[in-house]
N, C-alpha and C positions, 0 to 999 in steps of 0.2 A: 513415611508415610501411610495414611490406607485408601487408599487410590480411592472404595466406594464411597466412606465415608465421603472423607472430599468431597466426591461430581456429589454424592444426594445432599451434603446442607450447603452446598453453592449451587440449587434446583432452588429446593426445600423457599432461602436466602430470599431467588430473585421471584417466584413464586410472590411468595406472599410481599413480594413490592408493588405488582404490575401491578399494569391498568387497560380496558378494557381498553378504550378509549384511543386513547396515546398508540399501542396496538396494531386499534384496526387503522391509525393512520398512517401511520410504521411503514406498514407491512403494500396500502397504496403506495406512497411517499418513494419505495422501493424496488416494487412490484412484483413483493412476496411472495416467493406456495409454498414458506416455509412460518412455524407457528411461531406470534413475537405473545409475550405477554405486553410485554409495554414497560418494560421498564424505560428511564433513566439514559447515555450515558455512563456519568458521575454514581449513585450508585453500585453501576453495574459492576463500574472500577472496584471501585470498594469492598465491596464480597465478590471478586475476583480472588484478589490477591489480598486480602485476607486471609486466605486457605497457603500461598506458599513467604507469611512472613515470618515465619520460616526457615529457616533453608532449609529446602529440601535436596535429595543427590539430585544428580544427574539424570534416572533414570528413571527415578516417583518425579520429573516436573515432564519429563514425553508423558509419560502415560500418563497424571493426570490432562497436560494439554491434548491424547488423541479420547481420552471418557469424553471428553467435557467434546468435546468435537465430536463421536458421533450418541446422543444424544440425539433422540426423537420424543419426539405421539407421532402418532397412530401411519409410520410412516416414516412425520415428516419430520425434519428436524430443525432443532427449537430454536433462534434468530440467537435470544440472548445467550443460551452455552454455547455457541458456535465461538459468541464477540468472546465469553468470559476461558475460552484458553485457548482464546489470540493473549488476551491481559495479562494470563499468566507465562504468556512469554517475553514476553517485554516486560514484566517483570523484575521474573533472576538469568534474561537473553545472557547476563553474564557467564549461565550456570556451562551456555550450549557452547558449544564447538563445532569444527566447520568442518561433519561429516555431516549436521543438526539443517545440511540446508537441504540435503531429501526428506524430510520431515516440511520444514516450511516448503517446497514443491507440491511432497500430494494434499499436504492442505489447499495452497491458487489452485489445486488441478481441484480441486474437488465445495472451488469459489463458485457462489453462482453473479455477486457485481462487487462491487467497488470499495462496501462496504468492511468487506473481508481483505482483498486481495492489496486494498492500500498500506491498511496495517502494516501485513507481514512480511511488504516490498521494501515495505522504508524501517520500522518499526525493527525487523527478523532479518529477512533477509538486505539489507544496505547495514543495517550495522555488522552479525556473521563476514560479510566484505571489507568490512573502512579496517572488523578484527583481525581481518587473515585475511590481503590484498591476496593473496596464493591462491586467492578462491575463485578471480575476479575471472575464472577466465567461463563459470557458466554466466550466467553474464551474458557472452560471444555467444552461446548458442540459444542463450532463451531467445536472444533481440530477431528473435527468423524463423519461433517455431511459434507450430503449424494453431494452436491452443493461442488468443489474442491480453488473456490477462494473465500468460506469461510472458510475451513482448513486450504490455504494459508495467511490466512488475520488470520486467528486466532495464529499463529509461528511472522510472522510482526509486532504485535498492544503487543509485546513485546518485540519492541526493546530500542521503545521511557527510557524504564526503565534499556537499558543495558549501554545506548549513556549516563544516568544524571546518570549513577555508581548505581543503584538499580538493577541489574538482580536481575527477577525469578528462581531461580538455577531448585528450585524444576520442575515448571511450563515444564520451556526449559527439563532439560528435559527427562520430561512425556511427556511431547511432538514431539522433535524428535521419542522416543519409541514408540511411535501410528505412528509414521509417517514414522521413516522409509525405506520402503519397496512397497513404498511410484511407480508407473509408472508415475506419471504427473510431464510431465521436471519439473512445477513454483511448487511445494511443493516442494523439490527438493533445485531447488534452494533457498528459502524458506532458507530451515532445516541449508546448508550451512554461507547463508551471517548470518542468526544468531548465527552459530556460528566462524565466521568471526568476527565479531564484540563484540563477548567477551573475543574472545585474540587480537584484537584493550582495548580494554582495566581490563585492567592484572590478564584477567583470565589462563594463551596462560597455566594451568598446570592440571586448570578443564579441558579444550577442548579434552585438548595430554588426558590425563584418559577416560576421556569418549567418543571418536574415541577412541584410542586403543580396546575400551571390547570392541569397535561394526563395528570393520577390515569387518570382515565377514557376515556386509547388511548393509553397508548402503553402496547408491549409490556411483561413481565419479565422475557426477557433486558436491556433497558434500560435498563431500571429500575436494577435487579438490579447494574447494572454504575455508575451512577447514578449512588447514594447509598453506592460504596464511599469515598470517601472522607471524605464530609463529617458533619457533627460529631454522633455517633449518633443525637440527640435528635429530628435533623430525617430524618435514612434510615431512622430504627421509623418516627417516623409521616406519609410520602411510601409507606413497605410494605404499613404500612397500611387510608391509603383507599386502594393495586388489588388488596388484597386486597380490599376489599365495595365493589368497584367494583358 
């Protein structure tokens, strides 16, 4: 693979499909300082994945992702190129190994928005931890990391296991207790999402019991997500306990 040609192809195709009106709207919504071209997600995904339609080597995949991520205009990263970087990794995640958690961490630490972090956390980090369970200790370190997007990742990376029917309940409980007092909205929301997904996958009793023991500490945003799919009586009881704490 010629990395420079592939990156130039992606950028040219994305620029051709850009919409300045959409770009400004998206920039405001994301509160972004990056350059936005205004390309919707579906065509962006199609453009990005087309360059790895023929399976590249792992080395080329990593080089492509890193180069796409680094493309800038006027010293500012280009949003769609960063999204393209993530999409090529997702498309060929089967080529990644346990050592590639380091790249995911680098990209997350260089992220400034949930729009990048959440895809990396669930599809890349979560996928690698599910495929290589011996690497889950990385998340044990990340749950107390100073950077809140890394802490958010530690929670969201547990979602693939939940959705696969293999939830790591011990870690979900431990990470939940570690992060339940967080003031950061994105951490609170992530905790609620994990609990909500557990309920959808048949663990309503576990979620009810876990939240029930912590209604004096859990945040409003987390409990509202957590009870969303619980039986109505259980959800109402937990919310009432939260409101009267």
